[in-house]
N, C-alpha and C positions, 0 to 999 in steps of 0.2 A: 189822479186823485178826482175822488168824487165831489161834488159840489152840488149845492142846491143856488137857487136863484135867488133866495134871501142871503145865502154868503156873499154871492157876487153883489148884490145890493150896496154892500157896505164898503165897495171899493169904491166910491164915485167924486174923487176928487182929483185935482191934479197933480198930488202927491202919490196917489195911489188910484190909478184907473183902470178898472177892468172891463171887459165886454164880453159878449158870446154870441158867437155866429156858428148857424146848425149844431147846436148843444157843444159845443169846444169853447172852453173860457180861456181868454186870452190877456194878457197883462200887457196893457199899452203903454204904461207909464212911461219908459223910456222912447218908446215911438213918438209921443206927442208932437216934440219938435222936429221930426222927420216926416211926419205926414203930410204930403204933398198939398193937402186940403187944408192944412192949418190945424192945430190944435183943438181950437173951439169946436167944432163939430163933432170930433169925439169925445169931448167932455160935455156936450148937450146928451148925449146918450152914454154917459159912465155909469156903470154898475147894472146894464140893460141889454135884453137881448135884442141886439141892433142886425137879426139875418136879412130881414126885407129892406133895410136901407144899405146894406151892404151890398145887395145884389144891384141895387139900383145903379151902382156907382161903378163895381169892380166885376171883374172876370174872377174864375176860380183860382188861377195861377198868382194872385196876389196872396192868396191862404198858402199855396203851395211853398212861394217863394220866403214869407216872412213869417208864416206859422209856426213852425218847428222852434223857433228860438221865442215865440212868445208865448206858448200854450201852457196852461197851469193845472188843466184839469178839464173834466164834463161834467155836464149837467143829466140828471136821470140815472135811474138804475142801473149798475155795468157800463154807462156811458153809452146807452142806447136810445138815443130819444127819436122822433119822428123827424125826416128830414122836411127842410122847406119846398115849395112847388121849384123854387130856383135851383136849389141843390140837386133836385130829381132831373131839372131839365138839363143839367150841365153831365151829371155823372150816369144816366141812363141813356140807352142808346137814343143818338142824335139822327132824326133823317137824312140819309143823303151825304153823310160825312165820310162815309167811305165807298169803293167800288163795290158791285153786287158781290164779287166772287169772295170777298171778306165779309158779307154780310149772311154766308151760310147757304147762298145761291149755288146752284150746279154752275160749272162755266166747262166751255168745250176747250178754253185756250189755258186756264192756269191750274196747275197741278202743287202737289205739296210741297216740291223743292221751290216752286215760286214764291208761295207763301214764307218759305222757310227763310229764304233769302229778303225776301220783305221785311221782315221781322227782325233780321240780323242789320239789316242797312239802317232801319229807325233805330234800335238801340244805339248802334254805333254813333249814329248822327247825335242822340242827347247825351249817351254818358261820354263820348269822346271829342268828337268834332266841333259840338257848340261851343265850349268853353274853351278851344283854342283860335275861335274866329271872333268872341264876343267883342263888341265895340267897333268892328270893323266897317260897318255900316256908320253908324253914329260918326265915327272919327276920318270916315274917308279915305281909309286903309286897305291896302290890297291885303287877302288872307295870307297869313305867314308860312314861313317855307316848313314849319311843324306839321301844319294841316295838310298838306301834299305828300308831305311823308308819311303820315298817319293814315289816309286816302289811299296811298299805294300799299302800304303794309296790310291794309284790310281787305285788299283785293275790290275794293271800290272804284277805283280808275280802271281796272280792267273791265270790271261790269259794266262801266259808263262806255266803253268802247264796244262792248257786244262780241257776238261772233269770229271776229276778224281779229280779235284779242287770243282768241283760243290756243294756237300754237305758242304762242309767248307765255301765256299762263302755263302750260305744261312744260317748257324750256325753262323757265324762270322759278318753277315751283311756287308759283301765286295761290296763296289760300283764298279763295272766294268766300262772299257773303254766305251765312248758313251752312257753310261745308259745302256747297253744291259742287259737283264734279265739272271740270272742264268742259266735257261734252253737254252736260245740260245749261251751259251759257248761250242761250239765244236772244233773240231781240226782245221777247216779254222781259226776260231779267235787266236786260239794257233800259228799258222803258219804266220797270219798275224802280230803279237805282236812280234814275234821272227825277221821275215822279218823287220820292221819297227826299230826296235833296231838296226838292222846290218847296213841296209841302210843309218840312218840317223847318225850314231857314227861312232868312230874308233871301229874296231872287235876286240881287246883286250879288250876293257872298257866294250863293249858288252859281251864277255865272263866272265870277271870278275863280273859282275852284274846278269849274270843269267848261265853260261852253269852250273855251279855247282850245282845251285837248280834244273836245268831241269833234270838230271841225277841222282842226289842225293836223291830227293824227293821222286819220283815215286817207288823206291820199298817200303819205309814205307806205303806209301797209298795202294799199291796193295797187299803187302806181310806181313805189320806189323800186331801186335796184336792191337785191341783196343785201350790199355793202351799206345802203343807206339805212335799211331795215334793220340790219346788227348795231349799227352806231346810234341809231336814234330813238327807237322803239323801246328797247328795254329801260333807259333810265326814266323815259316818261310815264311807262306803267310803273315802274316803282316809286314815283312822284319824288326823282331826284333831280329832274330838270322840267322846265316850263314851256310848253308850246302855246302856239296860236298861229290863227289863217291869217293873212294880212291881204285882203282883197280891195275894201273900198277905200275910194279915193273922196278928196274933196269936189272933183269934177265928176264922179263914176261912182254913185253908190248901186243901184238895181242894175244899172246899165254898164254892166262889165267891160263891155267891149270898147266902152271908151276911155279905159284907164289910159295912163300916161306915165307911170313909172317905167323906166327904160334899163334893159341890162345888154349892155353892149360886150362882146368877146374883147379879149387884150389882143394886142398884134401876136404874141406868140401863141394865141389859142389856149392858154392855161386858166385862164378865169375871166368871169366877168366882171365888169363897172356897172353896180347900179346906183342910180338916181332918183329920186321921187319921194312922194309924201304917201302915206297910206294914214286915213281916218277911220274914227270909232271901232279901232281894232280890240276886241273884248280880250281880256287876259294879257293886253301888251303891255302895259307898264313893269309888268315882273317878267315877263317871258323871257326864257333863253335861247329860244328857237321859232325862227319866224316862217311858216310856209307861205311863200310870197307869189303872188302874181305879176309879172312883169311882162315888158313890151321887147320883144326880142325881133320881130319882123315888122312888116306894114300894119296900118292902121284896120281898124276892124277885129272880128272873131278869131281870124287865122294868123294872127300875129303874137299871139300870148302862150307864154313859156310859166312853168313852175319852178321856183328856185328854192332852196333850203339855205336859210340866211341865219346864219348863226350870231348872236349880238357879238359884236365886235367894234372895231376902229370905224366910224362912219354911221354908226347904228344910234341911233339917239330917239328916245320914248319920252312923252309928257302927258300925263296925266290930264283927259277930258272931264270937265264936269258935266255930269248927265244930271238930269230928274230924277231918276230911280235910284243909283248907288253909284257913290265911290268905291266900294268893295269890288265890283265888276271888274276893276282895273283896265277902263275903256282909254285906248290912248291915240295919240297924232304918234305916228312913227315915221321918223326921217331918216333915209338913206343919202349919206352924200360920199360919191365915190367908194363903194364900198365893196373890197374885194371878194367874191365869192369864187369857191373852186370849181371849174368846169363839172366836177364829178357830183356836184350837188344839183345840177339839174334833174329834175322828175319828168321821165318819158322823154320823147323827141322834141326837139327845140318847134316852136310854133304849134303845138298841139294841147295845150292846157284848156282850150275851153271847153272841149266835151267832160273833160277831168273836172274842172269847175263845177259845170252843171250837175253830174253826177252825185258830187260832193253836197251839193245846194239840195238835192233829195232827202240825203240824209240829216242833213242840220235842219231842215224845216221840219222833219218828222220829229226830230228831239227836241225842237223848241214847243210843239204841240203837246208831247207829254211831259214836257218841266213846266208848263203854263197850265195843263190839267191839274196838276198836284195842287197849285196856289188856286185855281179855281176852286177845287173840294173845298180846301181849306176855308176859304170866304163863304161857301155855301152853308159848311157846317157851323161857324161862327153867327152867321145871320139866323140859322135856326135857334142856336143856343142865347142869343141875345132877344131874338124875339118871345121865348118861351120864359125869361126871367125880367125883362122889363115890362113896366106899367106905365101906358098914359092915359089920363083921361079914367081913370078909374078901372081899366081893363088891361091885361097884358097884351101885348104887341100883336100876338099870334092870333089873338080874339079880334082884330081888327081886319075883315073882309080885303082892305086895299095892302095889306101886308100879305095877306096869304096867296094873293094874286101875284105880286112881287116874288115870292118864294117859290110859286107854282113856275114862274117864267125861266127862273134861274137853275130850279131843280130838274126841269125839261132839258134844259140845256145841256147839263153837265153829264147828264145820262146819255143824251144822245152823242154829245160829242166823244165820251168813253168807246161807247159800241163801237163808232166810225173807226178811231183809233186802233182799236182791238182787230177788228176786220183787216185795216191795211197791215198792222204788224204781223198779223197770221199769213199774209200775203206773203210778207218780207222773209217770214222763215223758211218759206218754200219755193222761194225765188232766188236764183243765184244774182250777184250784185250788177251784171252788164243788164241782164232782165229787169230787174229793179228800176235801173237808172232810165230806163225807155217807158215800160209800161205803167210804172207807179209814178212819174213825173206828174202827171196832171192830177190824178186823185191825192196824192199829197199835196200839191200846190192849193188845189180846192179846201184840204181839210185843214190848213195852217190859214187859208184866208176866212173860212167860217169861224174857227176859233176865236180868231181876233176881233171878228165883227161882233159874236156873241158876248166875248169880254167885255168890251163896252157897254153892252147893255147890263151886264152882271156887275159891272164897278158901277154904274149909275144906280141900279137896285139898290145894292150892298149901302153905298152912300147914305142912300134915301132912310134905309132901314136903321142905320147907327145914328142919324142925325150927326151933332157937332163932335159924337166920339170918332165919327169913320173920316175926320180931318184932324184928328189927333194923333200923335206920334207915341202915345203912352196909353196905358188901359186898356178896356176892352176892346176898343175899335183899332188897336195898333194894326192889326193884320189888313184891316179894311185901308186904312191909310197906305200904307206900303203896296197893296194891290193897286188902288187908284195913281199913286206915284212912279207905277213900274209898267201899268197895262200898256199904255203907248207905243213905249220899244219895241214891244213884240209884235206889233202891226207893222214896223218897220225893216227892223234886222231880219236878215234871210231872205229879202224880199219882200217889196211894200206890198200891200192888199192888192191895190189897183193893177201892179204888175201881174201878181200871182194869179188874179182873177182872171185877166185877159190870155195870160199863156196858158192858163188850163184849159180854156174853151178852145182856143187855137191848135191845142195840142191835139185835144179829143177829134174834134172834126178834122182836122190834118190826116191823123189815123183813119179814121172812116173813109175818108176822099182816099187815100193810097190805097186801100185795099179795094174800093170800089174800082179805081183805076188798073188794078190787076184781074179784074173779073170776078172777085171773091163773091160768090153766089149769097154767101151767110151775110156779109157785109150790105150787099145790095138789098136784100131783104130787110135788113135792118133799119136802111134808109129810107124807106118805103113804110115802115110801121108808123 
């Protein structure tokens, strides 16, 4: 319906209230009582164009959520009116909202099928996944079984596992996102999938849906027996079973060698008896399968083994309340005289430490690109808010101090993205065993730097948004969640301090080893 402002001005009472935002006329009469800010503020602008006032308080998604039900017409000939500056700031290109390969720049890493997969994952999240997990974070709930089945059917779980999943994708006939072929499933596809799940969803929900399988399934794929792979891999990839990795304990977090959970072989040698406690286990409250580090030998690194423990008698899980989200299914897992078949041992007894360390590389890399998605969303929101919000008579973007903060966070995300791409490319061209040795230090440094930079971004973003940055609804909700979640990333997968020290020690140790062997190139490097 074509309307004029004169038409709108007649609807200016509590019984008949219309307003205009960006040339669209909305009847908010029935919405008055439901308006979070109360009806009086809307009535103050009844019958008027409230575009500028709207964007002082709200993000565009408010109109997208409520607008279709409230719209009655448009202002201007054919409904075409000049967009407000705030609307332009939201609808037109937002600086640093996407990686460079999505801005039309050339990339040596990303091809057409990568972009196709990324777009398909994003569409799946908005069209299918988000409605299934809505309210999980607010209600402290685990993602439902339907969400896992949907992810399995859409090939999302297989994409999150990456190249190691290729044989199973072919065998099970799994259709990957964007119609990509199994042979196109590389580490960039895995990175993009995790990135989008974190960028487009609550981080706790993303963790609850995939962090457990991202770190729990690879040990079986890489080190398990054919029988173990046949039994456990397919149902996890299809979303029929949930899996997690159980390593951390109350007395052993980053200090893996200090774990106390024991597995003792029964007198007849047919099974292990497991006793102990695991803590901070992501995905643990709803897991069906626990890939568990246990002590089968003496103290220290050389007494550890990996067992596949199914949820059974003696396995108890309790949800741990964390600062970032109950949807991550973070659990306290207790094993009390749990009987585990001997054939569930992964690899030889007392050989788990190297497997754990190799698996940590992949976990830390996964954490980085998951969090990159979150950072990119936060940076984009900071730009959009700065371009629409006015203070002291000017937009925030016109304030030098705000532009400095934006420069800091923009430089950070661009450099982190480039570093991640570089390491991901190396992974695409290295066998798993070589990755575990040569990339351990670089990946540890990448995660360490990511979480240090994240602390700066969290601080700057909260300052840019002010009170909205600590409010769980409205324009600042992503920033509030970012600040609630970012600290956990600096702890799980290995704390910042441990990773920084480990990276330097390993790097120097590798050089010293080469010098000791008389490697001339290494000797020259040491003198530079």
